C-alpha positions as CSV (number, residue, x, y, z in Angstrom):
1,M,49.2,-63.8,86.5
2,A,46.0,-63.4,85.0
3,K,44.9,-60.2,83.4
4,N,41.5,-58.9,83.7
5,F,39.8,-57.6,80.7
6,R,36.6,-55.7,80.8
7,F,34.3,-56.0,77.9
8,N,31.2,-53.9,77.8
9,L,28.6,-55.7,75.7
10,F,25.9,-53.3,76.3
11,Q,25.1,-50.7,73.7
12,K,26.0,-47.3,74.5
13,K,23.2,-45.1,75.4
14,G,22.5,-42.6,72.7
15,G,23.3,-39.0,73.5
16,S,20.7,-36.4,73.5
17,F,19.3,-35.0,70.2
18,V,21.3,-31.8,70.8
19,A,24.5,-33.6,71.2
20,G,23.9,-35.5,68.0
21,A,23.1,-32.3,66.1
22,V,26.3,-30.7,67.5
23,L,28.3,-33.7,66.4
24,F,26.8,-33.6,62.9
25,F,27.4,-29.9,62.5
26,N,31.0,-30.2,63.8
27,T,31.7,-32.9,61.3
28,Y,29.9,-31.5,58.2
29,A,29.5,-27.8,59.0
30,K,32.5,-26.6,57.0
31,Y,31.1,-28.3,53.8
32,I,27.7,-26.8,54.4
33,I,29.1,-23.3,54.9
34,I,31.3,-23.6,51.8
35,I,28.4,-24.8,49.6
36,T,26.2,-22.1,51.0
37,Q,28.8,-19.5,50.2
38,L,29.3,-20.8,46.7
39,V,25.5,-20.6,46.1
40,V,25.3,-17.1,47.5
41,L,28.3,-15.9,45.5
42,S,27.0,-17.4,42.2
43,V,23.5,-15.8,42.8
44,F,25.2,-12.4,43.4
45,F,27.4,-12.8,40.4
46,I,24.4,-13.7,38.2
47,K,22.4,-10.7,39.6
48,I,25.4,-8.4,38.9
49,V,25.7,-9.6,35.4
50,L,22.0,-9.3,34.7
51,D,21.9,-5.8,36.2
52,Q,24.8,-4.7,34.1
53,G,23.1,-6.0,31.0
54,I,19.9,-4.1,31.9
55,I,22.0,-0.9,32.6
56,D,23.8,-1.3,29.2
57,L,20.5,-1.8,27.4
58,K,19.0,1.4,29.0
59,E,22.1,3.4,28.1
60,S,22.0,2.2,24.5
61,I,18.3,3.1,24.3
62,D,19.1,6.5,25.7
63,Q,21.9,7.0,23.2
64,K,19.6,5.9,20.3
65,N,17.0,8.4,21.5
66,Q,19.6,11.1,21.6
67,I,20.7,10.2,18.1
68,I,17.0,10.4,16.9
69,L,16.5,13.7,18.6
70,A,19.6,15.1,17.0
71,A,18.7,13.7,13.6
72,I,15.1,15.0,13.5
73,P,16.2,18.6,12.8
74,M,18.7,17.4,10.1
75,I,16.0,15.3,8.5
76,N,13.6,18.3,8.5
77,N,16.3,20.5,7.0
78,S,17.2,18.0,4.3
79,T,13.5,17.6,3.4
80,Q,13.2,21.4,3.1
81,L,16.4,21.6,1.1
82,S,15.2,18.8,-1.3
83,S,11.9,20.6,-1.9
84,K,13.8,23.9,-2.5
85,I,16.1,22.1,-4.9
86,E,13.2,20.5,-6.7
87,Q,11.6,24.0,-7.1
88,M,14.9,25.4,-8.3
89,N,15.3,22.5,-10.8
90,G,11.8,23.3,-12.1
91,L,12.7,27.0,-12.5
92,V,16.0,26.1,-14.2
93,D,14.1,23.7,-16.6
94,Q,11.5,26.4,-17.3
95,T,14.2,29.0,-17.9
96,I,16.0,26.6,-20.3
97,R,12.8,26.0,-22.2
98,Q,12.2,29.7,-22.4
99,Y,15.8,30.4,-23.5
100,Q,15.6,27.7,-26.2
101,L,12.2,29.1,-27.4
102,L,13.6,32.7,-27.5
103,N,16.8,31.5,-29.2
104,T,14.9,29.5,-31.8
105,T,12.4,32.4,-32.4
106,L,15.2,35.0,-32.9
107,K,17.0,32.7,-35.3
108,N,13.9,32.4,-37.4
109,I,12.9,36.1,-37.6
110,P,13.6,37.6,-41.1
111,Q,16.1,40.4,-41.2
112,S,13.6,42.9,-42.5
113,I,11.5,42.6,-39.3
114,T,12.3,44.8,-36.3
115,L,11.1,43.5,-33.0
116,D,9.5,45.8,-30.5
117,H,8.5,43.4,-27.8
118,I,8.8,39.6,-27.0
119,L,6.9,38.0,-24.2
120,I,7.5,34.4,-23.3
121,D,5.5,32.8,-20.5
122,A,3.9,29.4,-19.8
123,K,1.1,30.1,-22.2
124,G,3.3,30.7,-25.1
125,L,5.0,33.4,-27.1
126,V,3.8,36.9,-28.0
127,V,5.9,39.0,-30.6
128,T,5.2,42.6,-31.6
129,G,7.3,44.5,-34.2
130,H,7.2,46.3,-37.4
131,T,8.4,45.8,-41.0
132,F,8.2,47.5,-44.4
133,E,6.5,44.6,-46.2
134,S,3.5,42.6,-45.0
135,I,4.8,39.4,-46.6
136,D,7.5,39.3,-43.9
137,V,4.9,38.9,-41.2
138,K,3.4,35.9,-43.1
139,R,6.9,34.4,-43.5
140,L,7.5,34.7,-39.8
141,Q,4.2,33.0,-39.1
142,L,5.1,30.1,-41.4
143,R,8.6,29.7,-39.9
144,L,7.2,29.6,-36.4
145,Q,4.6,27.0,-37.4
146,K,7.3,24.8,-38.9
147,L,9.0,24.9,-35.5
148,K,5.9,23.3,-34.0
149,L,5.3,26.1,-31.5
150,G,1.6,25.3,-31.5
151,L,-1.0,27.5,-33.2
152,V,0.7,30.6,-34.5
153,T,-1.7,33.5,-35.2
154,I,-1.4,37.0,-36.4
155,D,-3.3,38.9,-33.7
156,R,-3.1,42.3,-35.3
157,I,-1.5,44.1,-38.3
158,S,-1.8,47.7,-39.2
159,K,-0.2,50.1,-41.6
160,E,1.2,53.5,-40.6
161,K,3.4,55.5,-43.0
162,N,4.6,52.6,-45.1
163,I,5.4,50.6,-41.9
164,Y,3.4,47.5,-41.0
165,I,3.0,47.1,-37.2
166,F,2.0,43.6,-36.2
167,G,1.3,41.4,-33.2
168,L,1.8,37.6,-33.4
169,S,1.2,34.9,-30.8
170,A,2.1,31.2,-30.6
171,K,0.2,29.0,-28.1
């Protein structure tokens, strides 16, 4: 017995465009969806990372501004303190110089002279006192000149009842 075979040698008629599109999407749709999801997720991840970096930078700027605001009063206080310390150092230096001048002057006054008044200021030294001999005033003047206190002059000298009253200045 003979078998009948049917062979269709005609090309199949192409389906409609919609049918082809549906077939393409059915075949490759899962890959397209996965790739699209990966792109969307990576874009969101990058956006989150960049936003977090921006937020961190803003917070660090705010912290630095707060530090600056907190440090400004401390800087002003330290500036005022340093100026006061410099003034105090100047006063201490001036006091030390005056003490040394007074100490040196007192060590060089002859024993026969009695001091009535000593004035030490920035201009120099003024000494008033009395003695029984006028030569002691001259000795005091010479001793103070040897100490290089500047120009030492006898401003006044007077005699009252065997006592010489004098005024001496060094500038």
